Backbone as ProteinMPNN parsed JSONL, in Angstrom:
{"seq_chain_A": "MKPFQSIAGLLALAASLAWATAAHAQAVGTVTNLSGVLVVRSAEGTTRLLAVDSQIRRGDTLMTESYAYAQLKFNDGAELILQPQSMLVVTRYDYDAGKPQQDSIELGLAQGGFRSTAGAVGQRSKDATVINTPMGALKGNASMVVSLQQP", "coords_chain_A": {"N_chain_A": [[32.144, -28.36, 4.323], [32.973, -26.237, 1.63], [33.827, -22.796, 1.819], [33.111, -21.19, -0.454], [31.18, -22.704, -1.751], [29.088, -22.664, 0.149], [28.486, -20.018, 0.195], [27.72, -19.525, -2.468], [25.436, -21.151, -2.531], [23.813, -19.78, -0.654], [23.537, -17.433, -2.012], [22.091, -18.325, -4.293], [19.729, -19.287, -3.041], [18.751, -16.749, -2.005], [18.299, -15.423, -4.42], [16.259, -16.98, -5.579], [14.227, -16.667, -3.68], [13.814, -13.845, -3.958], [12.865, -13.836, -6.588], [10.504, -15.282, -6.322], [9.061, -13.594, -4.634], [8.728, -11.369, -6.206], [7.224, -12.389, -8.267], [4.923, -13.071, -6.843], [4.085, -10.515, -6.144], [3.089, -9.38, -8.344], [0.968, -7.231, -10.231], [-2.522, -7.802, -10.635], [-4.747, -6.47, -11.351], [-6.572, -3.317, -11.425], [-7.746, -0.403, -9.629], [-10.365, 1.228, -10.952], [-12.44, 3.05, -10.582], [-13.738, 4.85, -7.868], [-15.688, 5.484, -4.991], [-15.75, 6.709, -1.968], [-14.188, 4.951, 0.8], [-11.703, 2.607, 0.244], [-9.922, -0.095, 1.466], [-6.953, -2.023, 1.58], [-5.599, -5.117, 2.549], [-2.65, -6.582, 2.377], [-1.1, -9.775, 1.272], [1.053, -10.047, 2.815], [0.329, -8.763, 5.123], [0.312, -6.006, 5.45], [-1.537, -2.955, 5.666], [-3.31, -0.604, 3.754], [-4.701, 2.455, 2.242], [-6.524, 2.553, -0.785], [-6.65, 4.063, -4.032], [-7.996, 5.554, -7.061], [-6.433, 4.034, -9.876], [-4.742, 2.543, -8.301], [-2.924, -0.529, -7.804], [-4.016, -3.924, -7.745], [-3.241, -6.979, -6.06], [-2.352, -10.455, -6.233], [-3.516, -12.25, -3.4], [-4.402, -10.11, -1.981], [-6.697, -8.567, 0.299], [-9.587, -6.928, -0.158], [-11.449, -4.254, 1.168], [-14.43, -2.508, 1.409], [-15.667, 0.455, 2.848], [-18.568, 1.77, 4.785], [-21.016, 3.091, 2.556], [-19.312, 3.069, 0.388], [-18.158, 2.458, -2.881], [-16.391, 0.419, -5.14], [-14.832, 0.12, -8.241], [-13.275, -2.355, -10.169], [-10.764, -3.371, -12.445], [-9.64, -6.198, -13.975], [-6.67, -7.979, -15.221], [-7.412, -9.591, -17.374], [-9.499, -8.342, -18.434], [-11.878, -8.525, -17.161], [-14.432, -7.055, -15.111], [-15.369, -5.657, -11.948], [-17.651, -4.546, -9.507], [-17.524, -3.551, -6.295], [-19.787, -3.587, -3.592], [-20.911, -1.434, -0.846], [-19.392, -2.012, 2.449], [-18.104, -4.513, 1.914], [-16.053, -7.438, 1.655], [-13.485, -8.678, -0.132], [-11.418, -11.288, -1.218], [-8.518, -11.85, -3.091], [-7.701, -14.683, -3.961], [-6.502, -16.394, -5.868], [-4.993, -15.777, -8.957], [-4.415, -16.444, -12.085], [-3.462, -15.694, -15.189], [-2.653, -15.737, -18.59], [-2.502, -14.411, -21.673], [-1.618, -15.934, -23.804], [-1.721, -18.556, -22.946], [-4.179, -20.265, -22.415], [-4.892, -22.642, -21.119], [-3.847, -22.524, -18.609], [-5.391, -20.813, -17.184], [-6.844, -19.56, -14.219], [-8.875, -18.401, -11.775], [-9.57, -17.326, -8.559], [-11.666, -16.083, -6.182], [-12.619, -14.811, -3.053], [-15.614, -14.064, -1.332], [-16.204, -12.659, 1.533], [-17.961, -11.024, 2.905], [-20.705, -8.76, 2.144], [-21.131, -7.639, -1.263], [-21.033, -7.876, -4.91], [-20.929, -6.963, -8.293], [-20.221, -8.392, -11.389], [-18.609, -8.619, -14.589], [-17.588, -10.918, -16.997], [-14.208, -11.533, -18.101], [-11.567, -12.334, -20.328], [-10.699, -14.842, -19.31], [-13.12, -15.933, -18.216], [-14.577, -16.068, -20.578], [-13.109, -17.931, -22.037], [-13.091, -20.353, -20.533], [-15.438, -22.087, -18.721], [-15.067, -23.166, -16.255], [-12.92, -22.048, -14.981], [-13.083, -19.851, -13.28], [-13.73, -19.259, -9.992], [-15.837, -18.306, -7.308], [-15.737, -18.097, -3.945], [-17.954, -18.192, -1.275], [-19.48, -17.705, 1.978], [-21.717, -19.309, 1.833], [-21.197, -21.174, -0.124], [-19.566, -22.33, -3.106], [-19.256, -20.588, -6.335], [-19.199, -21.22, -9.696], [-18.397, -20.099, -12.951], [-18.784, -18.567, -16.232], [-20.067, -16.307, -16.883], [-21.614, -13.028, -16.522], [-22.173, -11.916, -13.246], [-24.055, -11.347, -10.277], [-23.5, -11.066, -6.88], [-24.555, -11.193, -3.648], [-24.409, -10.878, -0.272], [-26.047, -11.186, 2.891], [-25.641, -8.62, 5.27], [-23.467, -9.05, 8.192]], "CA_chain_A": [[31.69, -27.624, 3.113], [33.858, -25.137, 1.268], [33.181, -21.465, 1.983], [32.591, -20.69, -1.711], [29.978, -23.45, -1.994], [27.964, -22.195, 1.002], [28.052, -18.642, -0.269], [26.98, -19.783, -3.731], [24.16, -21.737, -2.152], [23.051, -18.717, -0.083], [23.101, -16.495, -3.112], [21.07, -18.96, -5.076], [18.485, -19.178, -2.252], [18.301, -15.42, -1.972], [17.773, -15.08, -5.765], [14.964, -17.668, -5.721], [13.266, -15.943, -2.827], [13.469, -12.575, -4.57], [12.066, -14.148, -7.773], [9.158, -15.742, -5.879], [8.333, -12.431, -4.074], [8.4, -10.555, -7.317], [6.133, -13.052, -8.947], [3.744, -12.986, -6.02], [3.616, -9.153, -6.006], [2.721, -8.842, -9.655], [-0.413, -6.703, -10.261], [-3.522, -8.582, -11.343], [-5.827, -5.562, -11.689], [-6.432, -1.904, -11.072], [-8.902, 0.266, -9.217], [-10.675, 2.152, -11.978], [-13.353, 4.091, -10.086], [-13.897, 4.715, -6.432], [-16.485, 6.483, -4.335], [-15.702, 6.307, -0.618], [-12.904, 4.366, 1.277], [-11.24, 1.221, -0.029], [-8.738, -0.52, 2.204], [-6.426, -3.339, 1.188], [-4.599, -5.798, 3.468], [-1.783, -7.458, 1.427], [-0.813, -11.107, 1.738], [2.149, -9.847, 3.845], [-0.228, -8.27, 6.323], [0.314, -4.559, 5.528], [-2.838, -2.336, 5.307], [-3.198, 0.737, 3.209], [-5.863, 2.897, 1.463], [-6.396, 2.458, -2.252], [-7.198, 5.168, -4.774], [-8.06, 5.227, -8.484], [-5.132, 3.644, -10.477], [-3.989, 1.607, -7.467], [-2.86, -1.857, -8.276], [-4.555, -4.99, -6.924], [-2.338, -8.066, -6.266], [-2.779, -11.809, -5.639], [-3.395, -12.344, -2.002], [-4.985, -8.961, -1.359], [-8.105, -8.587, 0.769], [-10.134, -5.556, -0.379], [-12.567, -3.96, 2.031], [-15.065, -1.163, 1.243], [-16.363, 1.01, 4.05], [-19.928, 2.146, 4.542], [-21.245, 3.995, 1.466], [-18.198, 3.054, -0.604], [-18.246, 1.572, -4.068], [-15.118, 0.354, -5.879], [-14.847, -0.605, -9.545], [-12.001, -2.955, -10.415], [-10.567, -4.029, -13.759], [-8.524, -7.211, -13.948], [-5.758, -7.982, -16.406], [-8.028, -10.327, -18.483], [-10.549, -7.466, -18.936], [-13.016, -8.696, -16.255], [-14.722, -5.895, -14.297], [-16.123, -6.038, -10.793], [-18.001, -3.406, -8.67], [-17.834, -3.953, -4.924], [-20.748, -2.836, -2.838], [-20.411, -0.992, 0.434], [-19.181, -2.979, 3.482], [-17.757, -5.743, 1.324], [-14.739, -7.916, 1.861], [-13.202, -9.608, -1.219], [-10.054, -11.721, -1.211], [-8.0, -12.335, -4.426], [-7.023, -15.875, -3.555], [-5.665, -16.917, -6.925], [-5.268, -15.174, -10.26], [-3.424, -16.85, -13.096], [-3.912, -15.386, -16.527], [-1.662, -15.378, -19.606], [-3.26, -14.373, -22.901], [-1.171, -16.962, -24.693], [-1.734, -19.836, -22.305], [-5.498, -20.455, -21.796], [-4.964, -23.91, -20.338], [-3.324, -22.221, -17.264], [-6.268, -19.83, -16.587], [-7.445, -19.912, -12.957], [-9.128, -17.267, -10.886], [-10.358, -17.729, -7.346], [-12.011, -14.951, -5.325], [-13.44, -15.093, -1.897], [-16.432, -12.977, -0.886], [-16.523, -12.917, 2.991], [-19.23, -10.261, 3.232], [-21.039, -7.676, 1.223], [-21.62, -8.107, -2.489], [-20.442, -7.298, -6.027], [-21.469, -7.261, -9.73], [-19.033, -8.578, -12.216], [-18.643, -9.067, -15.966], [-16.458, -11.872, -17.328], [-13.186, -11.108, -18.931], [-11.003, -13.396, -21.195], [-10.729, -16.163, -18.578], [-14.475, -16.395, -18.189], [-14.951, -16.362, -21.944], [-12.364, -19.128, -22.535], [-13.375, -21.531, -19.766], [-16.481, -21.929, -17.795], [-14.643, -23.647, -14.909], [-11.652, -21.366, -14.542], [-13.364, -18.805, -12.326], [-14.487, -19.68, -8.8], [-16.124, -17.327, -6.258], [-16.083, -18.741, -2.703], [-18.784, -17.457, -0.316], [-19.85, -18.538, 3.166], [-22.803, -20.207, 1.425], [-20.727, -22.247, -1.13], [-18.671, -21.809, -4.291], [-19.916, -20.354, -7.537], [-18.376, -21.288, -10.923], [-19.135, -19.653, -14.125], [-18.159, -17.677, -17.13], [-20.975, -15.234, -17.292], [-21.69, -11.922, -15.632], [-22.861, -12.338, -12.101], [-24.275, -10.528, -9.12], [-23.426, -11.847, -5.695], [-24.847, -10.267, -2.511], [-24.553, -11.53, 1.056], [-26.686, -10.333, 3.993], [-24.654, -8.024, 6.183], [-23.49, -9.65, 9.514]], "C_chain_A": [[32.626, -26.474, 2.949], [33.139, -23.805, 1.395], [32.513, -20.936, 0.688], [31.275, -21.415, -2.082], [28.835, -22.999, -1.099], [27.517, -20.753, 0.603], [27.323, -18.708, -1.504], [25.551, -20.302, -3.437], [23.276, -20.627, -1.524], [22.56, -17.755, -1.113], [22.025, -17.052, -3.99], [19.775, -18.965, -4.352], [17.942, -17.805, -2.249], [17.661, -15.016, -3.352], [16.427, -15.759, -6.017], [13.986, -17.068, -4.914], [12.876, -14.657, -3.396], [12.597, -12.783, -5.741], [10.674, -14.454, -7.351], [8.373, -14.576, -5.286], [7.921, -11.529, -5.207], [7.241, -11.078, -8.075], [4.796, -12.909, -8.211], [3.184, -11.534, -5.997], [3.153, -8.584, -7.329], [1.229, -8.4, -9.606], [-1.327, -7.543, -11.101], [-4.723, -7.713, -11.768], [-5.574, -4.171, -11.169], [-7.804, -1.377, -10.583], [-9.24, 1.382, -10.309], [-11.639, 3.299, -11.628], [-13.573, 3.81, -8.586], [-14.743, 5.83, -5.846], [-16.447, 6.01, -2.788], [-14.287, 5.701, -0.294], [-12.815, 2.93, 0.995], [-9.977, 0.913, 0.595], [-8.289, -1.852, 1.695], [-5.467, -3.861, 2.265], [-3.907, -6.785, 2.516], [-1.581, -8.847, 2.058], [0.245, -11.031, 2.849], [1.57, -9.284, 5.114], [-0.214, -6.714, 6.456], [-1.061, -4.023, 5.011], [-2.582, -0.929, 4.769], [-4.583, 1.149, 2.453], [-5.516, 2.893, 0.022], [-7.133, 3.711, -2.885], [-7.416, 4.696, -6.237], [-6.598, 5.027, -9.074], [-4.294, 2.819, -9.519], [-4.076, 0.219, -7.985], [-3.406, -2.88, -7.205], [-3.58, -6.222, -7.223], [-2.945, -9.33, -5.734], [-2.538, -11.787, -4.164], [-3.969, -11.161, -1.298], [-6.353, -9.173, -0.854], [-8.566, -7.154, 0.659], [-11.364, -5.386, 0.517], [-13.146, -2.525, 1.759], [-15.75, -0.794, 2.567], [-17.837, 1.275, 3.744], [-20.003, 3.132, 3.488], [-20.214, 4.076, 0.408], [-18.479, 2.058, -1.684], [-16.845, 1.563, -4.713], [-15.267, -0.444, -7.159], [-13.395, -1.067, -9.798], [-11.903, -3.457, -11.766], [-9.383, -4.972, -13.636], [-7.826, -7.277, -15.223], [-6.452, -8.722, -17.561], [-9.237, -9.547, -18.98], [-11.872, -7.631, -18.024], [-13.196, -7.435, -15.39], [-15.611, -6.313, -13.116], [-16.37, -4.694, -10.03], [-18.332, -3.957, -7.336], [-18.78, -3.023, -4.303], [-20.152, -2.345, -1.531], [-20.331, -2.133, 1.487], [-19.006, -4.375, 2.959], [-16.386, -6.118, 1.629], [-14.394, -8.973, 0.785], [-11.71, -9.981, -1.138], [-9.667, -12.291, -2.639], [-7.177, -13.477, -4.071], [-6.108, -16.379, -4.593], [-5.994, -16.088, -8.228], [-4.07, -15.458, -11.211], [-4.035, -16.701, -14.448], [-2.709, -15.027, -17.417], [-2.418, -15.493, -20.869], [-2.869, -15.547, -23.83], [-1.224, -18.379, -24.169], [-3.123, -20.128, -21.62], [-5.633, -21.698, -20.845], [-4.502, -23.607, -18.809], [-4.29, -21.227, -16.587], [-6.837, -20.392, -15.335], [-7.572, -18.696, -12.106], [-10.003, -17.765, -9.734], [-10.456, -16.497, -6.452], [-12.825, -15.465, -4.205], [-14.257, -13.876, -1.388], [-16.848, -13.344, 0.567], [-17.767, -12.213, 3.439], [-19.459, -9.246, 2.178], [-21.502, -8.29, -0.122], [-20.869, -7.399, -3.643], [-21.212, -7.694, -7.248], [-20.245, -7.394, -10.542], [-19.449, -8.946, -13.701], [-17.421, -9.886, -16.29], [-15.488, -11.176, -18.287], [-12.788, -12.384, -19.837], [-11.054, -14.716, -20.55], [-12.14, -16.712, -18.57], [-15.041, -16.787, -19.576], [-14.333, -17.637, -22.517], [-12.703, -20.392, -21.818], [-14.377, -21.302, -18.755], [-16.076, -22.405, -16.331], [-13.447, -22.99, -14.315], [-11.839, -20.346, -13.486], [-14.218, -19.444, -11.231], [-14.619, -18.503, -7.806], [-16.531, -18.105, -5.046], [-16.872, -17.749, -1.803], [-18.984, -18.279, 0.903], [-20.943, -19.535, 2.837], [-22.438, -21.271, 0.438], [-19.914, -21.495, -2.18], [-19.495, -21.704, -5.511], [-18.853, -20.497, -8.652], [-19.115, -20.777, -12.083], [-18.331, -18.731, -14.978], [-18.971, -16.523, -17.569], [-20.843, -14.038, -16.295], [-22.42, -12.424, -14.46], [-23.036, -11.215, -11.025], [-24.305, -11.376, -7.89], [-23.628, -10.844, -4.517], [-25.094, -11.145, -1.275], [-25.239, -10.634, 2.011], [-25.532, -9.918, 4.898], [-24.678, -8.763, 7.557], [-24.046, -8.759, 10.529]], "O_chain_A": [[33.035, -25.817, 3.906], [31.948, -23.714, 1.098], [31.46, -20.302, 0.754], [30.371, -20.808, -2.656], [27.694, -22.956, -1.56], [26.346, -20.382, 0.682], [26.331, -17.993, -1.642], [24.591, -19.881, -4.081], [22.09, -20.555, -1.845], [21.409, -17.319, -1.13], [21.122, -16.322, -4.399], [18.753, -18.67, -4.971], [16.741, -17.647, -2.473], [16.623, -14.356, -3.397], [15.541, -15.151, -6.617], [12.865, -16.92, -5.401], [11.69, -14.328, -3.355], [11.654, -12.016, -5.936], [9.726, -13.945, -7.949], [7.148, -14.544, -5.406], [6.828, -10.964, -5.16], [6.363, -10.322, -8.49], [3.738, -12.676, -8.795], [1.977, -11.337, -5.852], [2.852, -7.393, -7.409], [0.374, -9.078, -9.036], [-0.943, -7.965, -12.191], [-5.612, -8.191, -12.472], [-4.541, -3.873, -10.569], [-8.858, -1.823, -11.037], [-8.471, 2.321, -10.512], [-11.655, 4.349, -12.27], [-13.583, 2.662, -8.142], [-14.537, 7.0, -6.169], [-17.074, 5.011, -2.435], [-13.331, 5.924, -1.036], [-13.652, 2.121, 1.395], [-8.984, 1.583, 0.312], [-9.107, -2.725, 1.405], [-4.643, -3.122, 2.804], [-4.528, -7.684, 1.948], [-1.864, -9.049, 3.239], [0.288, -11.895, 3.724], [2.256, -9.311, 6.136], [-0.677, -6.18, 7.464], [-1.645, -4.56, 4.07], [-1.744, -0.186, 5.28], [-5.422, 0.312, 2.119], [-4.386, 3.181, -0.372], [-8.07, 4.277, -2.321], [-7.059, 3.572, -6.589], [-5.687, 5.796, -8.766], [-3.195, 2.415, -9.898], [-5.096, -0.208, -8.526], [-3.265, -2.703, -5.994], [-3.173, -6.473, -8.357], [-3.88, -9.328, -4.933], [-1.479, -11.355, -3.708], [-4.029, -11.185, -0.069], [-7.135, -9.885, -1.483], [-8.01, -6.263, 1.301], [-12.21, -6.276, 0.603], [-12.45, -1.516, 1.869], [-16.316, -1.631, 3.27], [-18.307, 1.049, 2.629], [-19.139, 4.009, 3.445], [-20.2, 5.012, -0.391], [-18.973, 0.958, -1.437], [-16.202, 2.608, -4.808], [-15.777, -1.564, -7.144], [-12.442, -0.3, -9.664], [-12.902, -3.967, -12.272], [-8.283, -4.583, -13.246], [-8.279, -6.722, -16.224], [-6.069, -8.468, -18.703], [-9.946, -10.028, -19.863], [-12.833, -6.882, -18.198], [-12.21, -6.821, -14.984], [-16.474, -7.182, -13.242], [-15.484, -3.848, -9.916], [-19.279, -4.73, -7.191], [-18.646, -1.806, -4.433], [-19.061, -2.755, -1.134], [-21.1, -3.092, 1.425], [-19.632, -5.319, 3.442], [-15.558, -5.237, 1.857], [-14.969, -10.062, 0.803], [-10.85, -9.109, -1.007], [-10.396, -13.075, -3.248], [-5.976, -13.291, -3.875], [-4.992, -16.779, -4.26], [-7.152, -15.774, -8.502], [-2.99, -14.871, -11.161], [-4.958, -17.417, -14.838], [-1.885, -14.175, -17.084], [-2.952, -16.563, -21.16], [-3.714, -16.077, -24.551], [-0.819, -19.312, -24.862], [-3.2, -20.221, -20.395], [-6.428, -21.703, -19.905], [-4.781, -24.394, -17.905], [-4.003, -20.824, -15.46], [-7.275, -21.542, -15.311], [-6.595, -18.038, -11.748], [-10.987, -18.486, -9.902], [-9.443, -15.944, -6.023], [-13.608, -16.405, -4.34], [-13.702, -12.826, -1.064], [-17.704, -14.199, 0.792], [-18.537, -12.73, 4.248], [-18.562, -8.896, 1.411], [-22.175, -9.321, -0.135], [-20.149, -6.431, -3.397], [-22.023, -8.619, -7.243], [-19.313, -6.6, -10.413], [-20.517, -9.508, -13.947], [-16.315, -9.542, -15.871], [-15.869, -10.371, -19.136], [-13.575, -13.31, -20.037], [-11.436, -15.683, -21.209], [-12.331, -17.883, -18.898], [-15.858, -17.699, -19.706], [-14.926, -18.323, -23.349], [-12.619, -21.459, -22.427], [-14.224, -20.383, -17.95], [-16.722, -22.042, -15.348], [-13.01, -23.361, -13.226], [-10.871, -19.973, -12.824], [-15.25, -20.065, -11.485], [-13.647, -17.809, -7.511], [-17.584, -18.742, -5.073], [-16.46, -16.603, -1.623], [-18.685, -19.473, 0.883], [-21.068, -20.54, 3.536], [-23.231, -22.172, 0.164], [-19.647, -20.294, -2.133], [-20.34, -22.56, -5.771], [-17.753, -19.955, -8.545], [-20.322, -20.983, -12.212], [-17.326, -18.171, -14.54], [-18.621, -15.826, -18.52], [-20.045, -14.081, -15.359], [-23.255, -13.313, -14.621], [-22.234, -10.285, -10.931], [-25.07, -12.339, -7.839], [-22.961, -9.813, -4.429], [-25.924, -12.054, -1.301], [-25.044, -9.42, 1.964], [-24.628, -10.684, 5.235], [-25.76, -9.078, 8.053], [-24.13, -9.132, 11.699]]}, "name": "protein", "num_of_chains": 1, "seq": "MKPFQSIAGLLALAASLAWATAAHAQAVGTVTNLSGVLVVRSAEGTTRLLAVDSQIRRGDTLMTESYAYAQLKFNDGAELILQPQSMLVVTRYDYDAGKPQQDSIELGLAQGGFRSTAGAVGQRSKDATVINTPMGALKGNASMVVSLQQP"}
């Protein structure tokens, strides 16, 4: 293999990895109100405290501490209020205002509870939003309240 071909191949690989990382790290929502401690563990494994105006990303695991409430607003306009001692995973979030056929939101509630109101995705497709819980999966396009018994 010629040296220039291998260098070009490495540069192409590096560029594609950088693009994939940037796409993965795109914000899907924001913390709009917070009372108490909200911790996030990113898909990469880093942990940090969130505050009002902090961004939420695909792959994040959000955890509220005792007595903490967190209000989140997603890019499609959906809103969610996390209860104390909750753990919510943003498994998938695909929304483009101009491409409703690609809408897909998947959240996982491992513990705790939340109240949510549907955004554009929920209004456009009843099957595009899935909430996974230890008890099963919920699909829907309406507002919902989900609460699990504390472990």
